[in-house]
C-alpha positions as CSV (number, residue, x, y, z in Angstrom):
1,M,-2.0,-16.9,-6.3
2,A,0.2,-14.0,-7.3
3,K,1.9,-11.9,-4.6
4,L,2.4,-8.1,-4.5
5,N,5.3,-6.3,-2.8
6,I,4.0,-2.9,-1.6
7,T,6.4,-0.2,-0.4
8,L,5.4,3.1,1.2
9,K,7.4,5.8,-0.5
10,K,5.7,9.0,0.7
11,S,4.8,10.4,4.2
12,M,1.3,10.3,5.6
13,I,1.7,13.8,7.0
14,G,-1.0,16.1,5.6
15,R,-3.1,13.2,4.2
16,N,-6.8,12.8,5.0
17,Q,-8.1,10.2,7.5
18,R,-9.3,7.7,4.8
19,Q,-5.8,7.6,3.2
20,R,-4.2,7.1,6.5
21,A,-6.6,4.3,7.3
22,T,-5.9,2.6,4.0
23,V,-2.1,2.7,4.6
24,K,-2.6,1.2,8.1
25,A,-5.0,-1.5,6.7
26,L,-2.2,-2.5,4.3
27,G,0.1,-3.0,7.3
28,L,2.5,-0.1,6.5
29,R,3.9,2.2,9.2
30,K,7.2,3.8,8.0
31,I,8.5,5.2,4.7
32,G,10.5,2.5,3.0
33,Q,8.6,-0.4,4.7
34,T,7.6,-3.2,2.4
35,V,4.8,-5.7,2.9
36,T,3.6,-8.7,0.8
37,H,-0.1,-9.3,0.1
38,D,-2.0,-11.7,-2.2
39,D,-3.1,-10.1,-5.5
40,T,-6.9,-9.8,-4.8
41,P,-9.4,-7.2,-5.9
42,Q,-9.7,-5.8,-2.4
43,I,-5.9,-5.2,-2.2
44,R,-5.9,-3.7,-5.7
45,G,-8.7,-1.3,-4.7
46,M,-6.7,-0.1,-1.7
47,I,-3.6,0.3,-3.8
48,H,-5.6,2.3,-6.3
49,K,-6.8,4.8,-3.7
50,I,-3.3,5.7,-2.6
51,D,-1.2,4.7,-5.6
52,F,0.7,8.0,-5.5
53,M,2.2,7.0,-2.1
54,L,3.2,3.5,-3.0
55,D,5.6,1.4,-5.1
56,V,4.0,-1.9,-6.2
57,E,5.8,-4.8,-7.7
58,E,4.6,-8.2,-8.6
59,E,6.5,-11.1,-7.1
60,A,7.8,-13.6,-9.5
């Protein structure tokens, strides 16, 4: 299964509660932090909700 490297690039200050909860569910805490997740429809949906705050790369 493919992997995704997800990096938080924008602050959560001023974001609504659902966006903050999505960032937390992805396992991100600090700007610049990177986590790796499997490429599943659930993860893609979470990325889609806050894509303006993230950098997403597919792991080779």
